[in-house]
C-alpha positions as CSV (number, residue, x, y, z in Angstrom):
1,X,-9.3,-30.8,14.6
2,X,-7.2,-29.1,12.0
3,X,-6.7,-25.4,12.0
4,X,-8.2,-23.2,9.1
5,X,-4.7,-22.7,7.7
6,X,-4.0,-26.4,7.5
7,X,-7.3,-27.1,5.8
8,X,-7.1,-24.1,3.5
9,X,-3.5,-25.1,2.5
10,X,-4.6,-28.6,1.6
11,X,-7.6,-27.3,-0.6
12,X,-5.5,-24.5,-2.3
13,X,-2.7,-26.9,-2.9
14,X,-4.9,-29.5,-4.5
15,X,-6.6,-26.9,-6.7
16,X,-3.3,-25.3,-7.5
17,X,-1.9,-28.7,-8.6
18,X,-5.0,-29.3,-10.7
19,X,-4.5,-25.9,-12.4
20,X,-0.8,-26.5,-13.0
21,X,-1.4,-30.0,-14.5
22,X,-4.6,-29.3,-16.3
23,X,-6.5,-31.9,-14.2
24,X,-10.2,-31.5,-13.2
25,X,-10.7,-31.5,-9.4
26,X,-12.4,-34.7,-8.2
27,X,-14.7,-35.1,-5.3
28,X,-12.9,-38.4,-4.4
29,X,-9.8,-36.3,-3.8
30,X,-11.4,-33.3,-2.2
31,X,-14.0,-33.9,0.4
32,X,-14.3,-33.8,4.2
33,X,-13.3,-37.5,4.7
34,X,-10.1,-37.3,2.5
35,X,-9.1,-34.1,4.4
36,X,-9.8,-35.9,7.7
37,X,-12.1,-33.1,8.9
38,X,-15.8,-32.8,9.8
39,X,-18.3,-31.8,7.1
40,X,-19.0,-28.6,8.9
41,X,-15.3,-27.6,9.0
42,X,-15.2,-28.5,5.3
43,X,-18.2,-26.4,4.4
44,X,-17.1,-23.5,6.6
45,X,-13.6,-23.4,5.1
46,X,-14.9,-23.5,1.6
47,X,-17.2,-20.7,2.4
48,X,-14.3,-18.6,3.7
49,X,-12.1,-19.4,0.7
50,X,-14.9,-18.4,-1.6
51,X,-15.8,-15.2,0.3
52,X,-12.1,-14.3,0.1
53,X,-12.1,-14.9,-3.6
54,X,-9.5,-17.6,-3.4
55,X,-11.7,-20.1,-5.2
56,X,-14.3,-19.7,-7.9
57,X,-17.1,-22.0,-9.1
58,X,-18.3,-23.1,-5.7
59,X,-22.1,-23.1,-5.2
60,X,-23.5,-23.5,-1.8
61,X,-26.8,-25.2,-1.2
62,X,-27.7,-24.2,2.3
63,X,-31.2,-25.6,2.1
64,X,-30.0,-29.1,1.6
65,X,-30.3,-31.6,4.5
66,X,-27.0,-31.7,6.5
67,X,-26.4,-35.3,5.7
68,X,-26.0,-34.5,2.1
69,X,-23.2,-32.3,0.4
70,X,-24.0,-28.6,0.7
71,X,-21.7,-27.7,-2.2
72,X,-21.6,-28.4,-5.9
73,X,-19.1,-31.0,-7.4
74,X,-15.4,-29.8,-7.2
75,X,-15.0,-30.5,-11.0
76,X,-16.5,-26.9,-11.4
77,X,-14.1,-25.3,-8.8
78,X,-10.9,-23.5,-9.6
79,X,-8.2,-21.6,-7.7
80,X,-8.2,-17.9,-8.6
81,X,-5.2,-15.7,-9.3
82,X,-5.8,-14.3,-5.8
83,X,-5.8,-17.8,-4.4
84,X,-2.6,-18.7,-6.1
85,X,-1.0,-15.4,-4.8
86,X,-2.1,-16.1,-1.3
87,X,-1.0,-19.8,-1.5
88,X,2.5,-18.9,-2.8
89,X,3.1,-15.7,-0.8
90,X,1.5,-16.2,2.6
91,X,4.2,-17.4,4.9
92,X,1.9,-19.1,7.3
93,X,0.3,-21.1,4.5
94,X,3.7,-22.0,3.1
95,X,5.1,-23.0,6.4
96,X,2.1,-25.1,7.2
97,X,2.4,-26.8,3.8
98,X,6.1,-27.6,4.4
99,X,5.4,-29.0,7.8
100,X,2.6,-31.1,6.5
101,X,4.9,-32.4,3.7
102,X,7.6,-33.2,6.1
103,X,5.2,-35.1,8.3
104,X,3.8,-37.0,5.3
105,X,7.3,-37.9,4.3
106,X,8.0,-39.3,7.7
107,X,4.8,-41.4,8.0
108,X,4.6,-44.6,6.1
109,X,1.6,-44.5,3.7
110,X,-0.3,-47.6,2.7
């Protein structure tokens, strides 16, 4: 299982990249399967990021059956100024991102 910092880094990195390039976040690129985590960990991480005001535009549907998505489509999500600052300045997040990038560079991707 991935740690909160690793998952949060991936989510904030993706949303920051979308912000910087003007792209709209896509569910295909931002979901539990693409992040290689459980649906519960995905939902919990998104709730924490939203509660900490790092991401805006997320709507949670807690009454929905667990086998269906419990959040709205990522196309409505955006990283906040606080999220950008946290991503850029937090040494643990930055360190984790660099380590993940190094690992990605070492592994052959198909």
